C-alpha positions in Angstrom: 0.1 22.6 54.3 1.0 24.5 51.1 -1.0 22.7 48.5 0.1 25.0 45.6 3.7 24.2 46.3 4.8 20.8 44.9 8.4 20.1 45.9 10.8 17.7 44.2 14.2 16.9 45.6 17.1 15.7 43.4 19.5 13.7 45.4 19.2 11.8 48.7 22.6 12.3 50.4 23.3 13.9 53.8 22.6 17.5 52.7 19.3 16.3 51.1 18.3 14.6 54.3 19.0 17.8 56.3 16.8 19.7 53.8 14.1 17.0 54.0 14.0 17.3 57.8 13.5 21.1 57.6 10.7 20.7 55.0 9.0 18.1 57.2 9.1 20.4 60.2 7.4 23.1 58.1 4.7 20.6 56.9 5.8 20.5 53.3 5.4 17.4 51.3 8.0 16.4 48.7 9.0 13.9 46.1 12.5 12.5 46.0 13.9 11.9 42.5 16.4 9.1 42.0 17.9 8.6 38.5 17.5 5.0 37.3 19.1 2.9 34.5 15.7 1.4 33.6 14.4 3.7 30.9 10.7 3.2 31.6 11.0 3.7 35.3 13.4 6.7 34.7 10.8 8.4 32.4 8.1 7.9 35.1 10.5 9.3 37.8 11.3 12.3 35.7 7.6 12.8 34.9 6.9 13.0 38.6 9.7 15.5 39.0 8.6 17.7 36.2 5.2 17.9 37.8 6.8 19.7 40.7 6.9 23.5 40.6 9.7 23.8 43.2 12.9 21.8 42.9 15.8 21.3 45.3 19.1 20.2 43.5 21.3 18.4 46.1 23.0 16.0 43.6 26.8 15.8 43.2 28.4 19.1 42.1 29.3 18.0 38.6 25.6 17.3 37.8 24.1 20.7 38.8 24.4 22.3 35.3 22.4 19.6 33.5 19.5 19.9 35.9 19.6 23.7 36.0 19.4 23.8 32.2 16.5 21.4 31.9 14.5 22.7 34.9 15.0 26.4 34.3 13.6 26.0 30.8 10.4 24.7 32.5 10.1 27.9 34.5 10.5 26.1 37.9 11.7 27.7 41.1 15.1 26.1 41.8 17.0 25.8 45.1 20.5 24.6 44.0 23.3 23.6 46.4 26.6 25.3 45.9 28.8 25.4 44.0 26.5 26.1 41.1 29.1 24.4 38.9 32.6 23.1 39.4 34.3 23.7 36.0 35.0 26.8 33.9 33.4 25.2 30.9 30.1 24.7 32.9 30.3 28.2 34.3 30.3 29.6 30.7 27.1 27.7 30.0 25.6 28.6 33.4 25.9 32.3 32.6 23.7 31.7 29.5 20.8 30.6 31.6 18.2 33.4 31.9 16.1 32.7 35.0 15.4 34.8 38.1 13.8 31.9 39.8 17.1 30.2 40.7 18.5 30.4 44.2 22.0 29.2 45.1 22.4 28.0 48.7 25.3 30.1 50.0 23.8 29.6 53.5 26.9 31.0 55.3 25.5 34.4 54.5 23.2 33.8 57.4 26.0 33.3 60.0 25.9 35.7 62.9 29.3 37.1 62.0 27.9 38.0 58.6 25.1 39.9 60.3 27.8 41.9 62.1 29.7 42.5 58.9 26.5 43.7 57.2 26.1 46.3 60.0 29.8 47.1 60.5 29.2 50.8 60.1 27.3 50.7 63.4 30.6 50.0 65.2 32.6 52.8 63.5 35.4 50.3 62.4 36.5 52.0 59.2 38.1 50.1 56.3 39.2 46.5 56.5 43.0 46.0 56.5 43.4 42.3 57.0 41.2 39.2 57.5 41.9 35.6 58.3 39.4 32.8 58.2 40.1 29.2 59.3 37.5 26.4 59.0 38.7 23.0 60.1 37.3 19.6 61.1 38.6 16.0 60.8 36.3 14.6 58.1 39.2 12.9 56.4 39.9 11.1 59.6 36.6 9.2 59.5 36.6 5.7 58.0 33.8 6.5 55.5 35.7 9.4 54.0 37.6 7.0 51.7 34.3 6.1 49.9 32.8 9.6 50.1 32.2 11.7 47.0 34.2 14.4 48.7 37.4 12.5 48.3 37.0 11.8 44.6 38.2 14.2 41.9 35.6 13.1 39.4 32.9 14.5 41.7 34.8 17.4 43.3 37.9 18.4 41.2 38.8 21.1 43.7 37.8 19.1 46.8 37.3 21.1 50.0 37.9 24.3 48.1 34.7 24.0 46.1 32.8 22.6 49.1 33.8 24.7 52.1 36.1 27.5 50.9 33.6 28.7 48.4 31.3 29.7 51.3 34.0 31.8 52.8 35.1 33.4 49.5 31.4 34.2 49.0 31.2 36.0 52.4 34.1 38.2 51.3 32.7 38.7 47.8 29.3 39.6 49.4 30.4 42.1 51.9 33.6 43.6 50.4 34.9 44.5 46.9 37.4 41.9 45.7 40.2 43.2 43.4 42.1 39.9 42.9 42.1 36.3 44.1 45.2 34.2 43.9 45.3 30.7 42.6 44.6 28.4 45.6 47.1 26.1 47.2 45.3 22.7 47.2 46.8 19.7 49.1 45.8 16.2 50.0 47.4 15.8 53.5 45.5 12.6 54.3 46.5 10.8 51.1 43.0 9.4 51.1 41.2 9.5 47.7 42.5 11.7 44.9 40.8 15.0 45.6 42.0 17.8 48.0 41.3 17.9 51.8 43.1 21.2 52.4 43.0 24.6 50.7 44.6 28.0 51.2 43.7 31.1 49.2 44.7 34.8 49.4 42.3 37.6 48.4 43.2 41.2 47.7 40.4 43.8 48.2 39.9 47.0 46.2 41.1 49.0 49.2 44.3 46.9 49.2 43.1 44.9 52.3 44.2 41.3 52.4 42.2 38.2 53.3 43.6 34.7 54.0 41.3 31.7 53.9 42.4 28.2 55.1 40.2 25.1 55.2 41.0 21.5 55.9 39.4 18.2 56.6 42.5 16.9 58.3 42.7 18.7 61.7 40.8 19.5 64.8 37.4 21.1 64.8 37.9 24.9 64.7 36.2 27.9 63.1 38.0 31.3 63.4 37.3 34.7 61.9 39.6 37.7 62.4 38.8 41.0 60.7 41.2 43.9 61.5 39.8 47.3 60.6 41.4 50.8 60.9 39.4 51.4 64.0 38.7 48.1 65.6 38.6 44.3 65.4 35.9 41.7 64.9 37.0 38.2 65.9 35.3 34.8 66.4 36.9 31.8 67.9 34.4 28.9 67.7 31.3 30.0 69.7 32.5 33.5 70.9 32.4 36.7 68.9 34.1 39.8 70.2 33.9 43.3 68.7 36.6 45.8 69.9 37.5 49.4 69.3 38.5 52.1 68.9 42.2 51.6 67.9 43.3 54.6 70.0 43.1 53.1 73.5 45.8 54.0 76.0 46.8 53.1 79.6 47.8 55.7 82.2 51.3 55.8 80.8 50.0 56.7 77.4 50.9 53.3 75.9 48.6 51.4 73.6 46.4 48.7 75.2 43.9 46.2 73.9 40.9 48.0 72.4 37.8 48.2 74.6 35.2 45.4 74.3 32.2 46.9 72.5 30.2 43.7 72.3 30.4 40.0 73.2 28.2 37.4 71.5 28.0 33.7 72.4 26.6 31.4 69.8 26.2 27.6 69.4 28.1 26.4 66.4 26.0 23.3 66.1 22.7 25.3 66.3 24.1 27.9 63.9 25.0 25.2 61.4 21.3 24.0 61.4 19.9 27.6 61.5 21.8 28.9 58.5 20.4 26.2 56.3 16.9 26.7 57.8 17.1 30.5 57.2 18.3 30.0 53.7 15.4 27.6 52.9 12.9 30.0 54.6 14.2 32.9 52.5 13.9 30.8 49.3 10.3 29.7 50.1 9.2 33.2 51.0 10.0 34.3 47.4 8.2 31.1 46.1 5.0 31.8 48.1 4.9 35.4 47.0 5.5 34.2 43.4 8.3 36.8 43.0 11.7 36.7 41.4 15.0 36.7 43.1 17.0 40.0 43.1 19.4 40.1 40.2 22.2 40.9 42.7 21.8 37.4 44.2 22.5 35.8 40.8 25.4 38.1 40.0 27.1 37.7 43.4 26.5 34.0 43.5 27.9 33.5 40.0 30.9 35.7 40.8 31.7 33.7 43.9 31.5 30.5 41.8 33.9 32.1 39.3 36.4 33.2 42.0 37.0 29.6 43.1 37.5 28.1 39.7 
């Protein structure tokens, strides 16, 4: 459909296949690059890749930097899975790349609750005092987790922290001003593989608000957000989001009671998971089609979120 856009995809894992499905739905053709040990075939493969003007990097986290360095020097549009990099050494090198055509896929920014945080002033909530985020599902309970790249330190030194928690740290970094982030507590509850299936991290905001983030691959499916403001509350438990306020809400005896319900939103978690990736890709491709550059703020916030988890 878009003949001027030639897409190459590096990697062919689960996330790559999700991206491929979305691109097919939008009538985009693409080339899948697979590194090979045979030098002649490898040169041919990379030649095909270099002929693409739009690249999707979905390879293992520890390989991102090498592709970013090569492809950004060719002036390509790049959609790179998060984390951009997974070591402090690589982060230093990443900061040296000067390209406004790189987009990092922090697709949780497209969650419904993020849309509410973006427009929180509309609800007269005031400053954030405390937040708690829990993201849990039993990935480590599945048989194939043992052989998954997610369970191996070589591929993911920080485990779930660099895969899932980074999304949640990015949300806080994107919508609030972070003063300090503590060193995460990383655990391997399942004892499967040698990477981490559980993470807890505490964040302090510039206004002295506190955020707790807990993620695990070793418990029941659950996604909870709680944001307590001076003058109200935003909370999500799985598929239900409630916005309450003001804080001064009394019964007939003059005693405090639960703040009034300002808004109730029902979402589908499965649909939202697909939609956030779709919206992220659509945003990226809009910039590509217009032949524009990404806002410098995207680069700065994305790099900062990466730095905060390392």
